[in-house]
C-alpha positions as CSV (number, residue, x, y, z in Angstrom):
1,M,-36.8,27.0,-4.7
2,T,-34.8,29.1,-2.3
3,T,-31.1,29.6,-3.3
4,L,-29.1,28.3,-0.4
5,H,-26.5,31.1,-0.1
6,P,-24.2,30.7,2.9
7,G,-26.2,30.8,6.1
8,V,-29.6,30.7,4.4
9,D,-32.1,28.2,5.8
10,V,-29.6,26.3,8.0
11,P,-31.4,24.1,10.4
12,T,-31.6,25.5,13.9
13,G,-28.9,24.1,16.2
14,A,-27.0,22.4,13.3
15,T,-23.2,22.1,13.3
16,Y,-22.7,24.0,10.1
17,L,-19.7,24.5,7.8
18,P,-20.2,27.0,5.0
19,S,-18.1,26.9,1.9
20,T,-16.6,30.3,2.4
21,L,-13.0,31.3,1.6
22,E,-11.6,30.3,4.9
23,N,-13.2,26.9,4.9
24,V,-12.2,25.6,1.4
25,L,-9.3,24.4,-0.7
26,W,-9.4,24.8,-4.4
27,G,-7.6,22.2,-6.6
28,R,-5.8,20.4,-3.8
29,L,-6.8,18.0,-1.0
30,P,-5.9,18.3,2.7
31,C,-2.7,16.8,4.1
32,G,-1.5,16.0,7.6
33,A,0.1,19.5,7.9
34,D,-3.2,21.3,7.5
35,R,-5.1,22.8,10.4
36,P,-8.8,21.8,10.7
37,V,-11.5,24.4,10.1
38,L,-13.8,22.5,12.4
39,S,-13.4,19.9,15.1
40,V,-16.2,17.5,16.1
41,D,-16.7,14.4,18.2
42,A,-17.2,11.1,16.4
43,G,-20.9,10.5,15.6
44,T,-21.5,14.2,14.9
45,E,-23.7,15.2,12.0
46,V,-22.4,18.2,10.1
47,V,-24.3,20.4,7.6
48,V,-21.7,21.2,4.9
49,D,-22.0,23.6,2.0
50,T,-20.2,22.4,-1.2
51,L,-19.5,24.3,-4.3
52,S,-19.5,23.1,-7.9
53,H,-16.4,24.2,-9.9
54,E,-18.5,24.8,-13.0
55,G,-18.8,28.5,-13.9
56,I,-15.9,29.6,-11.7
57,L,-12.9,28.1,-13.7
58,E,-10.5,30.2,-15.7
59,D,-11.5,28.6,-19.1
60,Q,-15.1,29.6,-18.3
61,G,-14.1,33.2,-17.6
62,R,-13.7,32.9,-13.8
63,D,-16.9,34.9,-13.4
64,P,-19.9,32.8,-12.5
65,A,-22.4,35.8,-12.8
66,A,-21.4,36.3,-16.4
67,F,-21.1,32.6,-17.2
68,F,-24.7,31.9,-16.0
69,A,-26.2,35.3,-17.1
70,P,-27.7,33.8,-20.4
71,H,-29.7,31.4,-18.3
72,D,-31.3,34.0,-15.9
73,V,-30.5,32.1,-12.7
74,D,-29.4,33.1,-9.1
75,V,-25.7,32.5,-8.6
76,L,-24.3,31.6,-5.2
77,D,-22.5,34.3,-3.2
78,D,-19.7,32.0,-2.2
79,A,-19.1,31.0,-5.8
80,V,-18.8,34.7,-6.8
81,A,-16.5,35.4,-3.9
82,L,-14.2,32.4,-4.6
83,A,-13.9,33.2,-8.3
84,A,-13.0,36.8,-7.5
85,S,-10.5,36.0,-4.8
86,D,-6.8,35.3,-4.9
87,H,-7.4,32.0,-3.2
88,P,-4.3,29.8,-3.8
89,R,-4.6,27.8,-7.0
90,T,-2.6,27.5,-10.2
91,F,-4.6,27.0,-13.4
92,G,-3.3,24.1,-15.4
93,V,-1.4,22.7,-12.4
94,D,-4.0,22.2,-9.6
95,G,-7.3,20.5,-10.0
96,P,-10.7,22.1,-10.6
97,H,-12.6,20.9,-7.6
98,V,-13.5,22.9,-4.5
99,V,-13.4,20.9,-1.2
100,T,-14.9,22.0,2.1
101,G,-12.8,21.2,5.2
102,P,-10.7,19.7,6.7
103,I,-12.8,18.5,9.6
104,E,-11.0,17.0,12.6
105,V,-12.9,14.0,14.1
106,R,-11.7,13.8,17.7
107,G,-10.5,10.3,18.7
108,A,-9.8,9.1,15.1
109,R,-6.3,7.5,15.0
110,A,-4.2,6.3,12.1
111,G,-5.2,2.7,11.3
112,D,-8.9,3.3,12.2
113,L,-11.6,3.7,9.6
114,L,-13.5,6.9,9.2
115,A,-17.1,6.3,8.1
116,I,-18.6,9.2,6.2
117,T,-22.4,8.8,5.9
118,L,-24.3,11.0,3.6
119,V,-27.4,11.6,5.7
120,D,-29.2,14.1,3.4
121,T,-28.7,16.4,0.5
122,A,-30.3,19.7,-0.5
123,Q,-29.9,21.5,-3.8
124,R,-28.4,24.9,-3.3
125,V,-29.4,25.9,-6.8
126,P,-31.9,24.5,-9.3
127,Y,-29.4,24.0,-12.2
128,G,-26.1,22.3,-13.1
129,V,-23.6,22.0,-15.9
130,V,-22.0,19.1,-17.8
131,S,-18.7,19.9,-19.4
132,N,-16.1,18.4,-21.7
133,R,-12.8,20.2,-21.9
134,H,-9.3,20.1,-23.4
135,G,-9.4,16.7,-25.1
136,K,-10.2,14.9,-21.8
137,G,-13.0,12.4,-21.2
138,A,-13.4,8.9,-22.6
139,L,-12.9,10.1,-26.2
140,P,-9.9,12.4,-26.1
141,G,-9.1,13.7,-29.6
142,E,-12.7,13.3,-30.7
143,Y,-14.5,15.6,-28.3
144,P,-15.1,18.5,-27.7
145,L,-16.0,19.1,-31.4
146,G,-14.6,22.0,-33.3
147,D,-11.9,24.5,-32.1
148,A,-13.4,25.4,-28.7
149,P,-11.5,23.8,-25.8
150,V,-14.5,23.6,-23.6
151,F,-18.1,22.5,-24.3
152,S,-20.6,23.1,-21.5
153,V,-24.3,22.1,-21.4
154,F,-26.7,23.8,-18.9
155,A,-29.4,21.6,-17.3
156,R,-32.3,22.6,-15.0
157,S,-33.6,20.5,-12.2
158,E,-37.3,20.2,-11.7
159,G,-38.3,18.0,-8.7
160,D,-36.6,14.7,-9.0
161,H,-35.5,15.1,-12.6
162,A,-33.4,17.3,-14.8
163,L,-34.3,18.8,-18.1
164,M,-31.5,19.3,-20.7
165,A,-32.2,21.0,-24.0
166,Y,-30.6,19.6,-27.2
167,G,-30.7,20.0,-30.9
168,P,-29.5,22.9,-33.1
169,D,-32.1,25.4,-31.7
170,D,-32.5,23.9,-28.2
171,D,-36.0,23.0,-29.1
172,R,-36.0,19.5,-27.8
173,T,-35.5,18.3,-24.3
174,V,-34.3,15.1,-22.6
175,R,-35.5,14.3,-19.1
176,F,-33.5,12.2,-16.7
177,P,-33.7,11.4,-12.9
178,L,-31.6,13.1,-10.3
179,A,-29.5,11.2,-7.7
180,P,-27.5,13.8,-5.8
181,F,-24.1,12.7,-4.3
182,L,-20.7,14.0,-3.4
183,G,-18.0,13.0,-5.9
184,V,-15.2,13.9,-3.4
185,M,-15.2,12.4,0.1
186,G,-11.9,11.7,1.8
187,V,-9.3,11.9,4.6
188,A,-6.0,13.7,4.7
189,V,-2.8,12.0,3.5
190,R,0.3,11.8,5.6
191,G,3.0,14.4,5.2
192,D,2.9,18.1,4.1
193,E,2.1,17.8,0.4
194,R,-1.5,18.3,-0.6
195,P,-2.7,15.9,-3.3
196,H,-4.2,17.0,-6.6
197,T,-8.0,16.8,-6.5
198,V,-8.4,14.7,-9.7
199,P,-7.0,11.2,-9.1
200,P,-8.7,9.2,-6.3
201,G,-6.7,6.9,-4.1
202,P,-6.5,5.1,-0.7
203,H,-7.4,8.5,0.9
204,G,-10.7,8.5,-1.1
205,G,-10.9,11.9,-2.7
206,N,-12.5,12.0,-6.2
207,V,-14.0,8.5,-6.1
208,D,-17.1,9.6,-8.2
209,I,-19.2,6.5,-7.2
210,S,-22.8,7.4,-8.1
211,L,-24.2,4.9,-5.6
212,L,-23.1,7.1,-2.7
213,T,-26.4,8.9,-2.4
214,A,-28.3,9.7,0.8
215,G,-28.1,6.7,3.2
216,A,-24.7,5.4,1.9
217,T,-21.5,5.3,3.9
218,L,-18.0,5.5,2.6
219,Y,-15.3,3.8,4.8
220,L,-11.7,5.2,4.5
221,P,-8.5,4.1,6.2
222,V,-7.4,7.0,8.5
223,Q,-3.9,8.1,7.7
224,V,-3.4,10.9,10.3
225,D,-4.8,11.4,13.8
226,G,-8.1,13.3,13.6
227,A,-8.7,12.0,10.1
228,L,-9.1,15.5,8.7
229,A,-12.2,14.8,6.5
230,Y,-13.4,16.8,3.6
231,V,-16.1,16.7,1.0
232,G,-16.8,18.4,-2.4
233,D,-17.4,17.9,-6.1
234,P,-21.2,17.9,-5.7
235,H,-23.3,16.2,-8.4
236,F,-27.0,16.2,-9.1
237,A,-26.6,13.1,-11.4
238,Q,-24.0,10.9,-12.9
239,G,-23.9,7.8,-15.1
240,D,-21.3,5.2,-14.2
241,G,-18.2,6.0,-16.2
242,E,-18.8,9.8,-16.3
243,V,-17.5,9.6,-19.9
244,A,-17.6,13.3,-20.9
245,L,-15.3,14.3,-18.1
246,T,-18.0,15.7,-15.8
247,A,-21.5,14.7,-15.0
248,M,-24.3,17.1,-13.9
249,E,-22.1,19.2,-11.6
250,A,-24.2,21.3,-9.2
251,S,-23.8,22.7,-5.7
252,L,-25.2,20.8,-2.8
253,R,-25.8,21.4,1.0
254,A,-24.9,18.0,2.4
255,T,-25.5,16.6,5.9
256,V,-22.8,14.1,6.7
257,R,-22.2,12.0,9.8
258,L,-18.6,11.3,10.8
259,D,-18.1,8.0,12.7
260,V,-14.9,6.2,13.7
261,V,-14.5,2.4,13.5
262,A,-11.6,1.3,15.7
263,R,-9.0,-0.8,13.8
264,E,-9.8,-4.1,15.5
265,D,-13.5,-3.7,14.7
266,A,-12.7,-2.6,11.2
267,V,-10.6,-5.7,10.5
268,R,-13.3,-7.9,11.8
269,E,-16.0,-6.2,9.7
270,F,-14.1,-5.6,6.5
271,G,-10.7,-7.1,6.6
272,D,-7.5,-5.1,6.4
273,L,-8.7,-2.3,4.0
274,V,-6.2,-0.6,1.9
275,G,-8.7,1.7,0.1
276,P,-12.2,3.0,0.1
277,L,-15.2,0.7,0.7
278,A,-18.8,1.7,0.7
279,R,-22.1,0.4,2.1
280,T,-25.5,1.3,0.8
281,R,-28.9,0.0,2.0
282,E,-28.6,-2.9,-0.4
283,H,-24.9,-3.5,-1.1
284,L,-21.4,-3.7,0.1
285,V,-19.3,-1.8,-2.4
286,P,-15.5,-2.6,-2.5
287,T,-13.4,-0.6,-4.9
288,G,-10.4,-1.0,-7.2
289,M,-8.3,1.8,-8.7
290,D,-5.5,2.1,-11.2
291,E,-4.5,4.1,-14.2
292,D,-5.0,0.9,-16.2
293,L,-8.7,-0.1,-16.2
294,D,-7.9,-3.8,-16.4
295,V,-5.7,-3.5,-13.2
296,A,-8.5,-1.4,-11.5
297,M,-10.9,-4.3,-12.2
298,Q,-8.4,-6.9,-10.8
299,N,-7.9,-4.7,-7.7
300,C,-11.6,-4.5,-7.2
301,V,-12.1,-8.3,-7.5
302,R,-9.3,-8.8,-4.9
303,A,-10.9,-6.3,-2.6
304,A,-14.2,-8.0,-2.9
305,I,-12.8,-11.5,-2.2
306,A,-11.0,-10.0,0.9
307,V,-14.2,-8.5,2.3
308,L,-16.1,-11.7,1.8
309,Q,-13.4,-13.6,3.6
310,A,-13.3,-11.2,6.6
311,R,-17.0,-10.5,6.9
312,Y,-18.6,-13.9,6.1
313,G,-15.7,-16.4,6.4
314,M,-15.9,-17.4,2.8
315,D,-13.2,-19.5,1.3
316,P,-11.5,-17.3,-1.3
317,R,-12.2,-19.9,-4.1
318,H,-15.9,-19.8,-3.2
319,A,-15.9,-16.0,-2.9
320,Y,-14.4,-15.8,-6.4
321,A,-17.1,-18.1,-7.8
322,Y,-19.9,-16.2,-6.0
323,L,-18.7,-12.9,-7.3
324,S,-18.7,-14.3,-10.8
325,A,-22.2,-15.6,-10.5
326,A,-24.0,-12.9,-8.4
327,T,-22.1,-9.6,-8.3
328,D,-22.0,-6.7,-10.7
329,F,-18.8,-4.9,-11.3
330,D,-19.3,-1.3,-12.5
331,I,-17.0,1.3,-13.9
332,S,-17.1,4.2,-11.4
333,Q,-15.3,6.7,-13.8
334,V,-12.7,6.6,-16.6
335,V,-11.8,10.3,-16.7
336,D,-9.8,11.1,-13.5
337,V,-6.4,9.7,-14.5
338,V,-6.8,6.9,-12.0
339,K,-9.8,4.9,-13.2
340,G,-12.2,3.3,-10.8
341,V,-14.2,0.1,-10.6
342,H,-16.7,-0.8,-7.8
343,A,-18.6,-4.0,-7.0
344,R,-22.1,-4.4,-5.8
345,I,-22.3,-7.3,-3.3
346,R,-25.9,-7.8,-2.2
347,L,-26.3,-7.8,1.6
348,A,-29.5,-9.8,1.3
349,D,-27.6,-12.8,-0.1
350,F,-26.0,-13.2,3.3
351,A,-29.0,-12.4,5.5
């Protein structure tokens, strides 16, 4: 496949935002004081390059060409440039993720919803990395094994699947399906303090919901006029939970559509949202978040009851019963300080 360096094979006439130094933040998310790097009308589709943080971090040498050299692969020019730059970031204080943006959506007002639809994804490179580092993940203190603070596994993509070698001599291979999505999609917070990229929240950010593949929409309460949207943390695949700290992290070129839902329409459709809510072709996906996984689950159930009340006029007692009988509640991730739970409410049940 062609490596999608900045500007390579961009569709003719596309509104395009490359992940070059002037268009990204590293380790922090946009806030209301940030200036947009692009301004668009609501309903615009934007082709956005995103960068994986794997291979550019300090504990991996901050030299992606050297990090990936044993695997004989092409390394993205923008990854090399970012790693070699003095782009503002403090190791050990800021997060690892690279986000592209912010994008002003003209006409978006605080109190509206911003709808970010992932229209399409394209692999920028045919490989990715899964890492466990510094005693983080679902089993801190048990992994990574040995004295090394970071354990990274290289995986190649072939068509719709990935191949990952395992065993002492890398002589065996496991094959699993790809489902590309963006782990980070969000809107700017109020004020002049940029949030850390790791914990998700009402602004979205690092929600890491693997259902949000092409065709899915994430709805986020707008906090500042213009919304100031951003995307990042690209994945080729992730299991719910993301237990080892990262999933198959790999750079994507994403086409996203940015729509605005006026507050009165948003309340009628979804109730008074206080956090992210998604919609796929098959499901409504309310979310719950908290540092305590039990509380995250409770918050998700409350959000699901509220959306069923607003959208379908269900009595809350009946909504509670329906959710127990017919809805799956999945763990989005347990590794981002603030843990996430999302529900899958079947749209067909209310057809």
